[in-house]
C-alpha positions in Angstrom: -30.6 -29.8 27.8 -33.1 -32.7 27.7 -30.4 -34.9 26.0 -27.8 -33.9 28.6 -30.2 -34.7 31.4 -30.9 -38.2 29.9 -27.2 -38.9 29.6 -26.6 -37.8 33.2 -29.4 -40.1 34.4 -28.0 -43.1 32.5 -24.5 -42.4 33.9 -26.0 -42.4 37.5 -27.8 -45.7 36.9 -24.7 -47.5 35.5 -22.6 -46.0 38.3 -25.0 -47.6 40.8 -24.7 -50.9 39.0 -20.9 -50.8 39.1 -20.6 -49.8 42.8 -23.3 -52.1 44.0 -22.0 -55.2 42.4 -24.0 -57.8 40.5 -27.6 -57.2 41.6 -30.3 -59.6 42.6 -33.9 -58.9 41.6 -37.4 -60.2 42.3 -39.0 -57.8 39.9 -40.1 -58.2 36.3 -37.5 -57.8 33.6 -39.8 -56.1 31.2 -38.7 -52.8 29.7 -39.9 -49.7 31.7 -39.7 -46.1 30.7 -37.0 -45.5 33.2 -34.7 -47.8 35.3 -36.3 -48.7 38.6 -34.4 -49.1 41.9 -36.2 -51.3 44.4 -35.4 -51.2 48.1 -34.7 -54.6 49.6 -32.8 -55.9 52.6 -29.8 -56.7 50.3 -28.1 -55.0 47.5 -30.0 -52.5 45.3 -32.0 -53.9 42.3 -31.9 -52.6 38.8 -34.6 -53.2 36.3 -32.7 -52.8 33.1 -33.8 -50.7 30.0 -32.6 -50.5 26.5 -30.0 -47.7 26.3 -27.3 -46.4 24.1 -23.7 -47.1 24.9 -21.7 -44.2 26.4 -18.0 -44.6 26.0 -15.2 -42.5 27.6 -12.9 -43.4 24.7 -13.1 -43.6 20.9 -12.5 -47.4 21.1 -14.7 -49.2 18.6 -15.5 -52.9 19.1 -17.7 -54.7 16.7 -20.7 -56.7 18.0 -21.3 -60.3 16.9 -24.3 -61.5 15.0 -26.9 -62.8 17.5 -26.3 -66.5 16.9 -22.6 -66.2 17.2 -23.0 -64.0 20.3 -25.1 -66.7 21.9 -22.5 -69.4 21.1 -19.8 -67.1 22.5 -21.7 -66.5 25.7 -22.1 -70.3 26.3 -18.5 -71.0 25.6 -17.4 -68.3 28.1 -19.7 -69.8 30.7 -18.4 -73.3 30.1 -14.8 -72.7 31.4 -14.9 -69.0 32.5 -13.2 -68.0 29.3 -10.2 -70.2 30.1 -9.0 -68.3 33.1 -9.3 -68.7 36.9 -11.1 -66.5 39.3 -10.8 -63.6 40.1 -10.4 -63.4 36.4 -13.8 -63.4 34.5 -13.8 -64.2 30.8 -10.2 -62.9 30.5 -10.8 -59.8 32.6 -8.5 -59.8 35.6 -8.9 -57.1 38.4 -5.6 -55.4 38.9 -4.3 -56.3 35.5 -6.8 -55.8 32.7 -7.4 -52.4 31.2 -10.7 -50.7 30.5 -10.2 -51.3 26.8 -9.6 -55.0 27.2 -12.7 -55.4 29.4 -14.7 -53.4 26.9 -13.4 -55.6 24.0 -14.8 -58.7 25.9 -18.2 -57.3 26.7 -19.1 -55.3 23.6 -19.3 -58.4 21.2 -22.1 -59.8 23.4 -24.1 -56.5 23.5 -26.4 -57.7 20.8 -27.9 -60.1 23.5 -28.0 -57.4 26.2 -31.0 -55.3 27.4 -28.6 -52.7 28.6 -25.0 -52.0 27.5 -23.3 -49.0 28.9 -19.7 -47.7 29.3 -18.8 -44.6 31.3 -15.5 -43.5 32.8 -16.2 -45.5 36.0 -16.6 -48.8 34.1 -19.0 -50.9 32.0 -21.9 -53.3 32.3 -23.9 -55.7 30.1 -27.0 -57.7 30.8 -27.1 -60.5 28.1 -30.1 -62.9 28.1 -30.3 -66.4 26.5 -33.8 -67.6 25.9 -34.3 -71.4 25.8 -37.8 -73.0 25.8 -40.0 -71.1 28.2 -37.0 -70.0 30.3 -34.4 -67.3 30.0 -30.9 -67.4 31.3 -30.1 -63.9 32.6 -26.4 -62.8 33.0 -25.3 -59.5 34.6 -21.7 -58.6 34.2 -19.8 -55.4 35.0 -16.4 -54.0 35.8 -15.2 -50.9 37.6 -12.0 -48.9 37.1 -10.4 -46.0 39.0 -11.5 -43.2 36.7 -8.8 -40.9 38.2 -6.0 -43.3 37.2 -4.2 -42.7 34.0 -3.9 -46.4 33.1 -7.6 -47.3 33.7 -6.9 -50.7 35.2 -9.9 -52.8 36.2 -10.4 -52.7 40.0 -13.4 -54.9 40.3 -15.5 -57.3 38.3 -19.1 -58.3 39.2 -21.1 -61.3 37.8 -24.5 -62.7 38.4 -26.4 -65.6 36.7 -30.1 -66.4 37.2 -32.8 -68.5 35.5 -36.2 -66.8 34.9 -39.6 -67.8 33.7 -42.3 -65.4 32.6 -45.7 -66.1 34.4 -48.6 -63.7 33.9 -46.3 -61.2 32.2 -44.0 -61.2 35.3 -40.6 -62.9 35.4 -39.9 -65.2 38.4 -36.8 -67.1 39.5 -36.4 -70.8 38.6 -34.1 -72.9 40.7 -34.5 -76.4 39.3 -33.3 -75.9 35.7 -31.1 -78.7 34.3 -30.0 -76.3 31.6 -28.8 -73.7 34.1 -26.8 -76.3 36.1 -25.2 -77.7 33.0 -24.3 -74.3 31.4 -23.1 -72.7 34.7 -21.4 -75.8 36.1 -18.0 -74.1 36.3 -19.5 -71.6 38.8 -21.6 -74.0 40.8 -20.6 -74.9 44.4 -18.9 -78.3 43.8 -16.5 -76.9 41.2 -15.7 -73.7 43.1 -14.8 -75.7 46.2 -12.8 -78.2 44.2 -10.9 -75.5 42.1 -10.3 -72.9 44.8 -10.2 -75.0 48.0 -11.8 -74.5 51.4 -13.0 -70.9 51.8 -11.7 -68.8 54.6 -15.3 -68.2 55.6 -18.6 -69.9 54.9 -21.8 -68.1 56.0 -25.6 -68.5 55.7 -28.5 -66.1 55.4 -32.2 -66.8 55.4 -35.5 -65.9 57.1 -37.6 -67.5 59.9 -40.5 -68.1 57.5 -41.6 -67.6 53.9 -42.4 -64.0 53.0 -46.1 -63.3 52.4 -45.2 -62.0 49.0 -44.2 -65.5 47.9 -40.9 -64.2 46.5 -38.7 -67.2 45.6 -35.2 -67.6 46.9 -34.4 -66.5 50.5 -31.7 -69.0 51.4 -28.1 -67.9 50.7 -24.7 -69.4 51.1 -21.7 -67.0 51.1 -18.1 -68.1 50.4 -15.2 -65.7 51.1 -11.7 -66.1 49.7 -10.1 -62.8 50.8 -6.5 -63.6 49.7 -7.8 -64.7 46.2 -10.0 -61.6 46.0 -13.2 -63.7 45.6 -16.7 -63.4 47.1 -19.3 -66.0 45.9 -22.9 -65.9 46.9 -25.4 -68.6 46.1 -29.1 -68.0 46.3 -31.6 -70.9 46.5 -35.2 -71.6 47.3 -35.9 -71.7 51.1 -38.1 -74.5 52.3 -39.8 -75.0 55.7 -39.0 -78.4 57.3 -40.6 -78.5 60.8 -38.9 -75.9 62.9 -36.0 -75.6 60.5 -35.3 -73.8 57.2 -33.7 -75.8 54.4 -31.7 -74.8 51.3 -30.3 -77.1 48.6 -27.1 -75.8 46.9 -27.5 -78.0 43.9 -30.2 -75.7 42.7 -29.0 -72.2 43.1 -28.3 -68.9 41.4 -24.8 -67.4 41.4 -23.2 -64.1 42.2 -19.5 -63.0 42.3 -17.6 -60.0 43.5 -14.0 -60.2 42.2 -11.0 -58.1 43.2 -7.2 -58.1 42.8 -5.7 -61.1 44.7 -3.2 -60.7 47.5 -5.1 -58.2 49.6 -6.6 -60.3 52.4 -6.1 -57.6 55.0 -8.0 -55.0 53.1 -10.6 -57.3 51.5 -13.6 -55.9 53.5 -12.4 -52.4 52.6 -12.7 -53.4 48.9 -16.2 -54.7 49.6 -17.3 -51.5 51.4 -18.4 -49.4 48.3 -20.7 -52.3 47.1 -22.5 -52.5 50.4 -21.4 -56.1 51.0 -19.6 -55.4 54.2 -22.8 -54.2 55.9 -24.9 -56.9 54.3 -22.6 -59.6 55.7 -22.6 -58.1 59.2 -26.3 -57.6 59.4 -27.8 -60.7 57.6 -25.3 -63.5 57.5 -24.1 -66.0 60.2 -21.1 -68.3 60.2 -22.1 -71.8 59.2 -20.9 -73.2 62.6 -23.3 -70.8 64.3 -26.2 -71.4 61.9 -26.0 -75.2 61.6 -24.6 -78.3 63.3 -22.1 -78.5 60.5 -18.5 -77.4 60.7 -16.9 -75.5 57.9 -14.7 -78.6 57.3 -17.9 -80.7 57.0 -19.4 -78.3 54.6 -16.3 -78.4 52.4 -16.1 -82.2 52.5 -19.8 -82.7 51.6 -20.3 -80.0 49.0 -16.9 -80.2 47.1 -18.5 -83.1 45.2 -21.7 -83.5 43.3 -24.5 -84.1 45.8 -28.2 -83.4 46.4 -27.5 -82.8 50.1 -29.3 -79.9 51.7 -28.5 -77.6 54.7 -30.8 -77.2 57.7 -30.8 -74.2 60.0 -33.1 -73.5 63.0 -35.9 -71.0 62.1 -35.5 -69.5 65.6 -32.1 -68.1 64.6 -33.5 -65.9 61.8 -35.7 -62.8 61.7 -39.2 -62.9 60.3 -39.5 -61.3 56.8 -40.9 -57.7 56.6 
């Protein structure tokens, strides 16, 4: 009975990961006894643990040796595995099967603090230490478990750079290594490769939180017809009566869905909680700044150190 209970608890945790999208965290990435969900004003946060893989099928995929897995991870990040979003590393929502997605993720599991596969999908959390920093990747996919063909319906991805200080991991936003390795997913390349978004939105706070949590300035790009949501998180800075964020130093998050469903895109986002998050915490860039969406696209579709200013009076104070 105890083993069954543990399996049920792990299934619940991974299901939350898959439904909630690629999570953002301000907590330590140390290994706790049990996974911890932390309440924030955004998507839920998972502190991962080491766990056994649970597979709904007898598919056996070998893992790579750790050095080869590290090389594979960097190669996948360099050009997104040779495919265009909403495909991630060869996994395309609406086309790829559960087994194909599993075959992409499992070889990297030697790098992962958590690797789990259940009927609803799979998730891995590979890390790449370099110097005193650690590149953290969260990647997961969902399938319609009731479907016979088990086609991937959603892919989530998040990339962050962390540094351990006093046994706690904190976000780092000025890492040249991160910008170099994640260049394909950074703002200039996304705008160049995928064109002007249908919607550009901002989210921030009126002042820095007393907790000193880094981040707090976010830029959201929506490509509904292409099935792409991109969210960039960067350090918020106080400049007089304004809040400033600089996209050249930002962490990355994706939600990817089958293309060609612009009319139902927000319905697809609903289970992850993104629809409510957008409605409650984001503002169109034209409303939040003096910049038009066309200006944003023109400026940030090329390499630049330009930053974005928004009046602090537009935003709520942190809790």
